[in-house]
N, CA, C and O atoms as a GROMACS GRO file, in nm:
protein
  464
    1MET      N    1  -2.457  -6.869   0.724
    1MET     CA    2  -2.455  -6.798   0.650
    1MET      C    3  -2.371  -6.882   0.449
    1MET      O    4  -2.291  -6.972   0.423
    2ASP      N    5  -2.422  -6.818   0.395
    2ASP     CA    6  -2.345  -6.881   0.269
    2ASP      C    7  -2.324  -6.746   0.176
    2ASP      O    8  -2.391  -6.645   0.197
    3THR      N    9  -2.227  -6.754   0.075
    3THR     CA   10  -2.153  -6.647   0.020
    3THR      C   11  -2.180  -6.512  -0.083
    3THR      O   12  -2.115  -6.420  -0.133
    4ASP      N   13  -2.328  -6.568  -0.080
    4ASP     CA   14  -2.449  -6.484  -0.158
    4ASP      C   15  -2.486  -6.349  -0.059
    4ASP      O   16  -2.495  -6.235  -0.104
    5GLU      N   17  -2.509  -6.392   0.114
    5GLU     CA   18  -2.568  -6.330   0.183
    5GLU      C   19  -2.378  -6.287   0.219
    5GLU      O   20  -2.352  -6.193   0.144
    6MET      N   21  -2.308  -6.308   0.266
    6MET     CA   22  -2.205  -6.238   0.276
    6MET      C   23  -2.141  -6.125   0.215
    6MET      O   24  -2.084  -6.030   0.268
    7LYS      N   25  -2.165  -6.157   0.077
    7LYS     CA   26  -2.121  -6.073  -0.010
    7LYS      C   27  -2.263  -5.930  -0.001
    7LYS      O   28  -2.225  -5.813  -0.008
    8LYS      N   29  -2.383  -5.954   0.012
    8LYS     CA   30  -2.443  -5.884   0.011
    8LYS      C   31  -2.443  -5.783   0.187
    8LYS      O   32  -2.522  -5.690   0.202
    9ILE      N   33  -2.407  -5.797   0.227
    9ILE     CA   34  -2.388  -5.779   0.380
    9ILE      C   35  -2.208  -5.651   0.368
    9ILE      O   36  -2.170  -5.548   0.424
   10GLU      N   37  -2.152  -5.746   0.257
   10GLU     CA   38  -2.010  -5.667   0.248
   10GLU      C   39  -2.029  -5.534   0.117
   10GLU      O   40  -1.960  -5.435   0.093
   11GLU      N   41  -2.127  -5.578   0.068
   11GLU     CA   42  -2.182  -5.462  -0.012
   11GLU      C   43  -2.250  -5.355   0.082
   11GLU      O   44  -2.207  -5.240   0.085
   12ILE      N   45  -2.369  -5.397   0.169
   12ILE     CA   46  -2.398  -5.230   0.256
   12ILE      C   47  -2.323  -5.190   0.283
   12ILE      O   48  -2.299  -5.071   0.263
   13PHE      N   49  -2.223  -5.299   0.362
   13PHE     CA   50  -2.117  -5.259   0.434
   13PHE      C   51  -2.015  -5.135   0.375
   13PHE      O   52  -2.010  -5.022   0.425
   14GLN      N   53  -1.943  -5.174   0.269
   14GLN     CA   54  -1.915  -5.105   0.243
   14GLN      C   55  -1.976  -4.961   0.146
   14GLN      O   56  -1.902  -4.876   0.096
   15ARG      N   57  -2.147  -4.963   0.135
   15ARG     CA   58  -2.175  -4.864   0.072
   15ARG      C   59  -2.224  -4.710   0.189
   15ARG      O   60  -2.236  -4.588   0.175
   16ASN      N   61  -2.237  -4.820   0.307
   16ASN     CA   62  -2.255  -4.728   0.420
   16ASN      C   63  -2.137  -4.664   0.479
   16ASN      O   64  -2.146  -4.550   0.524
   17ILE      N   65  -1.985  -4.754   0.484
   17ILE     CA   66  -1.889  -4.684   0.453
   17ILE      C   67  -1.811  -4.591   0.374
   17ILE      O   68  -1.705  -4.532   0.396
   18GLU      N   69  -1.912  -4.597   0.252
   18GLU     CA   70  -1.852  -4.480   0.139
   18GLU      C   71  -1.944  -4.373   0.204
   18GLU      O   72  -1.890  -4.263   0.197
   19GLU      N   73  -2.058  -4.371   0.260
   19GLU     CA   74  -2.171  -4.279   0.292
   19GLU      C   75  -2.095  -4.179   0.408
   19GLU      O   76  -2.055  -4.063   0.410
   20ILE      N   77  -2.098  -4.283   0.493
   20ILE     CA   78  -2.039  -4.218   0.608
   20ILE      C   79  -1.886  -4.116   0.607
   20ILE      O   80  -1.855  -4.012   0.664
   21SER      N   81  -1.826  -4.196   0.526
   21SER     CA   82  -1.688  -4.168   0.450
   21SER      C   83  -1.746  -4.019   0.372
   21SER      O   84  -1.691  -3.917   0.413
   22GLU      N   85  -1.825  -4.005   0.293
   22GLU     CA   86  -1.850  -3.904   0.230
   22GLU      C   87  -1.905  -3.783   0.333
   22GLU      O   88  -1.871  -3.665   0.335
   23THR      N   89  -1.977  -3.835   0.398
   23THR     CA   90  -2.057  -3.734   0.534
   23THR      C   91  -1.939  -3.653   0.588
   23THR      O   92  -1.944  -3.531   0.601
   24PHE      N   93  -1.838  -3.725   0.617
   24PHE     CA   94  -1.761  -3.665   0.728
   24PHE      C   95  -1.670  -3.599   0.610
   24PHE      O   96  -1.666  -3.479   0.636
   25ASP      N   97  -1.594  -3.627   0.490
   25ASP     CA   98  -1.530  -3.538   0.432
   25ASP      C   99  -1.640  -3.402   0.404
   25ASP      O  100  -1.596  -3.287   0.397
   26ARG      N  101  -1.759  -3.428   0.391
   26ARG     CA  102  -1.840  -3.302   0.383
   26ARG      C  103  -1.817  -3.222   0.468
   26ARG      O  104  -1.755  -3.116   0.455
   27LYS      N  105  -1.886  -3.284   0.600
   27LYS     CA  106  -1.861  -3.199   0.741
   27LYS      C  107  -1.729  -3.110   0.747
   27LYS      O  108  -1.719  -2.988   0.744
   28ILE      N  109  -1.630  -3.212   0.755
   28ILE     CA  110  -1.447  -3.139   0.753
   28ILE      C  111  -1.429  -3.000   0.676
   28ILE      O  112  -1.379  -2.899   0.725
   29GLY      N  113  -1.476  -3.014   0.556
   29GLY     CA  114  -1.456  -2.941   0.442
   29GLY      C  115  -1.555  -2.829   0.518
   29GLY      O  116  -1.496  -2.738   0.576
   30ASP      N  117  -1.669  -2.830   0.523
   30ASP     CA  118  -1.793  -2.711   0.604
   30ASP      C  119  -1.697  -2.661   0.700
   30ASP      O  120  -1.653  -2.550   0.671
   31MET      N  121  -1.650  -2.716   0.814
   31MET     CA  122  -1.621  -2.655   0.924
   31MET      C  123  -1.496  -2.614   0.874
   31MET      O  124  -1.474  -2.494   0.890
   32SER      N  125  -1.381  -2.698   0.801
   32SER     CA  126  -1.274  -2.641   0.754
   32SER      C  127  -1.311  -2.482   0.687
   32SER      O  128  -1.292  -2.397   0.775
   33ASP      N  129  -1.346  -2.437   0.591
   33ASP     CA  130  -1.390  -2.356   0.554
   33ASP      C  131  -1.453  -2.195   0.620
   33ASP      O  132  -1.433  -2.081   0.576
   34ARG      N  133  -1.550  -2.251   0.763
   34ARG     CA  134  -1.554  -2.187   0.823
   34ARG      C  135  -1.462  -2.147   0.941
   34ARG      O  136  -1.477  -2.052   1.018
   35PHE      N  137  -1.349  -2.253   0.939
   35PHE     CA  138  -1.260  -2.201   1.020
   35PHE      C  139  -1.191  -2.084   0.992
   35PHE      O  140  -1.165  -1.987   1.063
   36GLU      N  141  -1.153  -2.123   0.822
   36GLU     CA  142  -1.037  -2.035   0.731
   36GLU      C  143  -1.124  -1.895   0.729
   36GLU      O  144  -1.055  -1.794   0.738
   37GLN      N  145  -1.302  -1.870   0.716
   37GLN     CA  146  -1.330  -1.731   0.718
   37GLN      C  147  -1.359  -1.687   0.836
   37GLN      O  148  -1.386  -1.567   0.837
   38THR      N  149  -1.365  -1.755   0.964
   38THR     CA  150  -1.329  -1.673   1.083
   38THR      C  151  -1.166  -1.637   1.115
   38THR      O  152  -1.135  -1.536   1.179
   39VAL      N  153  -1.102  -1.698   1.082
   39VAL     CA  154  -0.916  -1.701   1.085
   39VAL      C  155  -0.879  -1.543   1.026
   39VAL      O  156  -0.818  -1.448   1.077
   40LYS      N  157  -0.962  -1.566   0.861
   40LYS     CA  158  -0.964  -1.454   0.796
   40LYS      C  159  -1.043  -1.279   0.871
   40LYS      O  160  -0.998  -1.165   0.881
   41HIS      N  161  -1.156  -1.335   0.902
   41HIS     CA  162  -1.216  -1.215   1.005
   41HIS      C  163  -1.102  -1.153   1.076
   41HIS      O  164  -1.059  -1.037   1.073
   42GLN      N  165  -1.056  -1.283   1.153
   42GLN     CA  166  -1.010  -1.221   1.316
   42GLN      C  167  -0.895  -1.173   1.227
   42GLN      O  168  -0.919  -1.052   1.218
   43MET      N  169  -0.799  -1.195   1.164
   43MET     CA  170  -0.712  -1.065   1.071
   43MET      C  171  -0.733  -0.983   1.017
   43MET      O  172  -0.645  -0.902   0.991
   44GLY      N  173  -0.873  -0.965   0.969
   44GLY     CA  174  -0.869  -0.871   0.900
   44GLY      C  175  -0.887  -0.739   1.021
   44GLY      O  176  -0.837  -0.627   1.016
   45VAL      N  177  -0.991  -0.808   1.148
   45VAL     CA  178  -1.021  -0.735   1.259
   45VAL      C  179  -0.863  -0.634   1.301
   45VAL      O  180  -0.851  -0.512   1.291
   46LEU      N  181  -0.731  -0.760   1.360
   46LEU     CA  182  -0.626  -0.750   1.391
   46LEU      C  183  -0.536  -0.661   1.344
   46LEU      O  184  -0.450  -0.607   1.412
   47SER      N  185  -0.569  -0.635   1.151
   47SER     CA  186  -0.454  -0.537   1.061
   47SER      C  187  -0.549  -0.448   1.133
   47SER      O  188  -0.497  -0.394   1.231
   48GLU      N  189  -0.702  -0.409   1.107
   48GLU     CA  190  -0.710  -0.307   1.104
   48GLU      C  191  -0.656  -0.209   1.222
   48GLU      O  192  -0.575  -0.117   1.220
   49ASP      N  193  -0.760  -0.286   1.362
   49ASP     CA  194  -0.693  -0.240   1.482
   49ASP      C  195  -0.495  -0.168   1.444
   49ASP      O  196  -0.441  -0.058   1.440
   50PHE      N  197  -0.457  -0.302   1.427
   50PHE     CA  198  -0.248  -0.216   1.406
   50PHE      C  199  -0.269  -0.086   1.312
   50PHE      O  200  -0.216   0.013   1.361
   51GLN      N  201  -0.308  -0.073   1.239
   51GLN     CA  202  -0.319   0.044   1.120
   51GLN      C  203  -0.368   0.140   1.154
   51GLN      O  204  -0.353   0.242   1.087
   52HIS      N  205  -0.477   0.139   1.320
   52HIS     CA  206  -0.561   0.261   1.363
   52HIS      C  207  -0.400   0.261   1.462
   52HIS      O  208  -0.325   0.355   1.491
   53LYS      N  209  -0.394   0.151   1.486
   53LYS     CA  210  -0.286   0.267   1.623
   53LYS      C  211  -0.130   0.254   1.569
   53LYS      O  212  -0.031   0.223   1.634
   54LEU      N  213  -0.141   0.285   1.441
   54LEU     CA  214   0.018   0.285   1.347
   54LEU      C  215  -0.008   0.385   1.310
   54LEU      O  216   0.086   0.453   1.270
   55ASP      N  217  -0.183   0.460   1.303
   55ASP     CA  218  -0.204   0.573   1.206
   55ASP      C  219  -0.233   0.731   1.334
   55ASP      O  220  -0.263   0.850   1.319
   56ILE      N  221  -0.202   0.638   1.453
   56ILE     CA  222  -0.204   0.771   1.545
   56ILE      C  223  -0.096   0.763   1.595
   56ILE      O  224  -0.069   0.874   1.641
   57VAL      N  225  -0.020   0.696   1.613
   57VAL     CA  226   0.161   0.724   1.627
   57VAL      C  227   0.202   0.832   1.556
   57VAL      O  228   0.258   0.932   1.600
   58VAL      N  229   0.148   0.792   1.367
   58VAL     CA  230   0.239   0.872   1.292
   58VAL      C  231   0.222   1.011   1.280
   58VAL      O  232   0.304   1.096   1.246
   59GLU      N  233   0.090   1.024   1.317
   59GLU     CA  234  -0.020   1.146   1.345
   59GLU      C  235   0.051   1.229   1.494
   59GLU      O  236   0.063   1.351   1.507
   60GLY      N  237   0.084   1.142   1.576
   60GLY     CA  238   0.186   1.160   1.657
   60GLY      C  239   0.338   1.264   1.679
   60GLY      O  240   0.389   1.354   1.745
   61HIS      N  241   0.355   1.175   1.575
   61HIS     CA  242   0.512   1.220   1.544
   61HIS      C  243   0.518   1.380   1.438
   61HIS      O  244   0.598   1.474   1.443
   62GLN      N  245   0.394   1.355   1.344
   62GLN     CA  246   0.394   1.494   1.286
   62GLN      C  247   0.334   1.574   1.378
   62GLN      O  248   0.355   1.693   1.354
   63MET      N  249   0.264   1.553   1.482
   63MET     CA  250   0.237   1.704   1.563
   63MET      C  251   0.369   1.732   1.670
   63MET      O  252   0.386   1.841   1.724
   64LEU      N  253   0.488   1.574   1.697
   64LEU     CA  254   0.609   1.690   1.734
   64LEU      C  255   0.671   1.718   1.671
   64LEU      O  256   0.758   1.784   1.728
   65GLY      N  257   0.694   1.707   1.541
   65GLY     CA  258   0.774   1.744   1.435
   65GLY      C  259   0.726   1.865   1.395
   65GLY      O  260   0.812   1.941   1.348
   66ASP      N  261   0.571   1.922   1.401
   66ASP     CA  262   0.562   2.076   1.388
   66ASP      C  263   0.588   2.175   1.517
   66ASP      O  264   0.606   2.297   1.508
   67LYS      N  265   0.588   2.105   1.626
   67LYS     CA  266   0.644   2.158   1.731
   67LYS      C  267   0.786   2.187   1.747
   67LYS      O  268   0.816   2.299   1.789
   68ILE      N  269   0.890   2.095   1.715
   68ILE     CA  270   1.036   2.099   1.740
   68ILE      C  271   1.048   2.197   1.656
   68ILE      O  272   1.139   2.269   1.698
   69ASP      N  273   0.980   2.262   1.502
   69ASP     CA  274   1.017   2.362   1.402
   69ASP      C  275   0.974   2.438   1.460
   69ASP      O  276   1.032   2.547   1.453
   70ARG      N  277   0.864   2.429   1.542
   70ARG     CA  278   0.804   2.602   1.591
   70ARG      C  279   0.910   2.666   1.721
   70ARG      O  280   0.934   2.781   1.760
   71LEU      N  281   0.952   2.549   1.758
   71LEU     CA  282   1.058   2.599   1.860
   71LEU      C  283   1.196   2.575   1.826
   71LEU      O  284   1.273   2.573   1.922
   72ASP      N  285   1.248   2.552   1.700
   72ASP     CA  286   1.390   2.542   1.644
   72ASP      C  287   1.343   2.724   1.582
   72ASP      O  288   1.453   2.778   1.571
   73VAL      N  289   1.261   2.803   1.552
   73VAL     CA  290   1.213   2.931   1.555
   73VAL      C  291   1.203   3.026   1.632
   73VAL      O  292   1.216   3.146   1.613
   74ARG      N  293   1.172   2.956   1.739
   74ARG     CA  294   1.164   3.039   1.845
   74ARG      C  295   1.344   3.081   1.884
   74ARG      O  296   1.414   3.182   1.883
   75MET      N  297   1.352   3.003   1.901
   75MET     CA  298   1.517   2.935   1.954
   75MET      C  299   1.619   3.054   1.910
   75MET      O  300   1.670   3.148   1.971
   76ASP      N  301   1.628   3.003   1.764
   76ASP     CA  302   1.635   3.173   1.654
   76ASP      C  303   1.628   3.305   1.729
   76ASP      O  304   1.709   3.393   1.761
   77ARG      N  305   1.536   3.288   1.739
   77ARG     CA  306   1.493   3.437   1.766
   77ARG      C  307   1.510   3.526   1.903
   77ARG      O  308   1.508   3.647   1.924
   78LEU      N  309   1.531   3.387   2.002
   78LEU     CA  310   1.572   3.397   2.164
   78LEU      C  311   1.752   3.436   2.132
   78LEU      O  312   1.816   3.522   2.191
   79GLU      N  313   1.807   3.336   2.011
   79GLU     CA  314   1.933   3.407   1.976
   79GLU      C  315   1.980   3.524   1.928
   79GLU      O  316   2.099   3.554   1.941
   80ASP      N  317   1.895   3.600   1.870
   80ASP     CA  318   1.935   3.706   1.790
   80ASP      C  319   1.919   3.822   1.886
   80ASP      O  320   2.000   3.915   1.885
   81ARG      N  321   1.768   3.817   2.005
   81ARG     CA  322   1.781   3.902   2.120
   81ARG      C  323   1.889   3.867   2.205
   81ARG      O  324   1.923   3.951   2.288
   82VAL      N  325   1.956   3.749   2.197
   82VAL     CA  326   2.052   3.759   2.347
   82VAL      C  327   2.223   3.781   2.244
   82VAL      O  328   2.332   3.816   2.290
   83ASP      N  329   2.188   3.744   2.090
   83ASP     CA  330   2.335   3.860   2.027
   83ASP      C  331   2.297   4.005   2.060
   83ASP      O  332   2.386   4.087   2.081
   84ARG      N  333   2.188   4.033   2.064
   84ARG     CA  334   2.189   4.217   2.007
   84ARG      C  335   2.194   4.231   2.169
   84ARG      O  336   2.285   4.311   2.192
   85LEU      N  337   2.125   4.180   2.317
   85LEU     CA  338   2.201   4.260   2.427
   85LEU      C  339   2.355   4.225   2.462
   85LEU      O  340   2.424   4.318   2.502
   86GLU      N  341   2.402   4.116   2.452
   86GLU     CA  342   2.513   4.110   2.440
   86GLU      C  343   2.657   4.224   2.363
   86GLU      O  344   2.779   4.237   2.378
   87THR      N  345   2.555   4.282   2.282
   87THR     CA  346   2.592   4.391   2.223
   87THR      C  347   2.626   4.522   2.281
   87THR      O  348   2.725   4.594   2.290
   88LYS      N  349   2.441   4.523   2.333
   88LYS     CA  350   2.370   4.648   2.442
   88LYS      C  351   2.541   4.656   2.545
   88LYS      O  352   2.620   4.748   2.570
   89VAL      N  353   2.534   4.467   2.588
   89VAL     CA  354   2.615   4.482   2.722
   89VAL      C  355   2.755   4.581   2.700
   89VAL      O  356   2.788   4.685   2.758
   90ASP      N  357   2.819   4.506   2.596
   90ASP     CA  358   2.945   4.537   2.573
   90ASP      C  359   2.978   4.687   2.532
   90ASP      O  360   3.092   4.732   2.536
   91ALA      N  361   2.878   4.751   2.495
   91ALA     CA  362   2.836   4.900   2.509
   91ALA      C  363   2.920   4.963   2.579
   91ALA      O  364   3.031   5.016   2.568
   92ILE      N  365   2.789   4.933   2.701
   92ILE     CA  366   2.770   5.003   2.787
   92ILE      C  367   2.909   4.989   2.906
   92ILE      O  368   2.940   5.064   2.998
   93ALA      N  369   2.974   4.857   2.858
   93ALA     CA  370   3.088   4.843   2.937
   93ALA      C  371   3.190   4.907   2.920
   93ALA      O  372   3.260   4.953   3.011
   94THR      N  373   3.218   4.925   2.729
   94THR     CA  374   3.339   5.068   2.710
   94THR      C  375   3.278   5.150   2.703
   94THR      O  376   3.338   5.239   2.643
   95ASP      N  377   3.137   5.192   2.744
   95ASP     CA  378   3.119   5.347   2.788
   95ASP      C  379   3.130   5.374   2.958
   95ASP      O  380   3.104   5.485   3.005
   96LEU      N  381   3.173   5.252   3.046
   96LEU     CA  382   3.192   5.296   3.198
   96LEU      C  383   3.374   5.287   3.187
   96LEU      O  384   3.458   5.363   3.235
   97SER      N  385   3.385   5.209   3.135
   97SER     CA  386   3.539   5.244   3.107
   97SER      C  387   3.585   5.371   3.087
   97SER      O  388   3.674   5.428   3.149
   98ALA      N  389   3.497   5.428   2.967
   98ALA     CA  390   3.566   5.534   2.938
   98ALA      C  391   3.559   5.622   2.992
   98ALA      O  392   3.625   5.723   2.973
   99HIS      N  393   3.446   5.597   3.102
   99HIS     CA  394   3.434   5.730   3.205
   99HIS      C  395   3.491   5.672   3.301
   99HIS      O  396   3.579   5.756   3.320
  100ARG      N  397   3.508   5.604   3.368
  100ARG     CA  398   3.636   5.561   3.485
  100ARG      C  399   3.753   5.635   3.418
  100ARG      O  400   3.767   5.752   3.455
  101THR      N  401   3.833   5.594   3.334
  101THR     CA  402   3.926   5.672   3.248
  101THR      C  403   3.914   5.841   3.291
  101THR      O  404   3.975   5.922   3.361
  102ASP      N  405   3.810   5.838   3.212
  102ASP     CA  406   3.802   5.991   3.200
  102ASP      C  407   3.836   6.030   3.340
  102ASP      O  408   3.934   6.101   3.363
  103THR      N  409   3.749   5.982   3.445
  103THR     CA  410   3.734   6.067   3.577
  103THR      C  411   3.852   6.072   3.666
  103THR      O  412   3.884   6.161   3.744
  104GLU      N  413   3.938   5.906   3.630
  104GLU     CA  414   4.069   5.908   3.716
  104GLU      C  415   4.131   5.990   3.607
  104GLU      O  416   4.250   5.994   3.639
  105ALA      N  417   4.123   6.027   3.547
  105ALA     CA  418   4.197   6.154   3.475
  105ALA      C  419   4.193   6.242   3.535
  105ALA      O  420   4.294   6.276   3.596
  106HIS      N  421   4.085   6.310   3.543
  106HIS     CA  422   4.084   6.459   3.606
  106HIS      C  423   4.082   6.442   3.729
  106HIS      O  424   3.968   6.454   3.773
  107HIS      N  425   4.169   6.417   3.817
  107HIS     CA  426   4.150   6.343   3.997
  107HIS      C  427   4.129   6.454   4.089
  107HIS      O  428   4.071   6.457   4.197
  108GLY      N  429   4.206   6.573   4.005
  108GLY     CA  430   4.194   6.675   4.108
  108GLY      C  431   3.996   6.735   4.111
  108GLY      O  432   3.937   6.781   4.209
  109VAL      N  433   3.933   6.711   3.962
  109VAL     CA  434   3.824   6.779   3.974
  109VAL      C  435   3.675   6.712   4.022
  109VAL      O  436   3.575   6.758   4.077
  110TYR      N  437   3.726   6.542   3.956
  110TYR     CA  438   3.556   6.461   3.992
  110TYR      C  439   3.650   6.387   4.053
  110TYR      O  440   3.762   6.378   4.001
  111ARG      N  441   3.615   6.315   4.187
  111ARG     CA  442   3.560   6.237   4.243
  111ARG      C  443   3.490   6.074   4.242
  111ARG      O  444   3.372   6.088   4.273
  112VAL      N  445   3.507   5.997   4.228
  112VAL     CA  446   3.406   5.934   4.228
  112VAL      C  447   3.449   5.825   4.367
  112VAL      O  448   3.536   5.738   4.361
  113LYS      N  449   3.344   5.864   4.519
  113LYS     CA  450   3.311   5.867   4.656
  113LYS      C  451   3.249   5.700   4.621
  113LYS      O  452   3.199   5.656   4.518
  114GLU      N  453   3.282   5.621   4.778
  114GLU     CA  454   3.214   5.523   4.799
  114GLU      C  455   3.098   5.530   4.904
  114GLU      O  456   3.145   5.541   5.017
  115GLY      N  457   2.982   5.528   4.902
  115GLY     CA  458   2.895   5.568   5.012
  115GLY      C  459   2.923   5.548   5.115
  115GLY      O  460   2.963   5.437   5.150
  116VAL      N  461   2.907   5.674   5.214
  116VAL     CA  462   3.000   5.653   5.368
  116VAL      C  463   2.827   5.596   5.473
  116VAL      O  464   2.833   5.568   5.593
   0.00000   0.00000   0.00000
């Protein structure tokens, strides 16, 4: 083999390496683009799923807040009723005490007897 043949072989080899390198770079680029698109798609799906679950949690908290507000109103009404009941019980206790005092004052006329 002479020098010219060696140069031709080197040129052919160099062209083949360049073509292979370009093909490899192109395929790697295509794979990289597809991988990037797949990752973006998956991240979008996960983001939507997370947002949906977060929306459900927020809705649940809003419902709980509404129920607590209604319960507060009911508790306020119950406290008012208990206060009125306490006033009535105090009035009855006062009346009973006055009645006992009056009954004991008229010892000869009125007498409270225990059931026999």
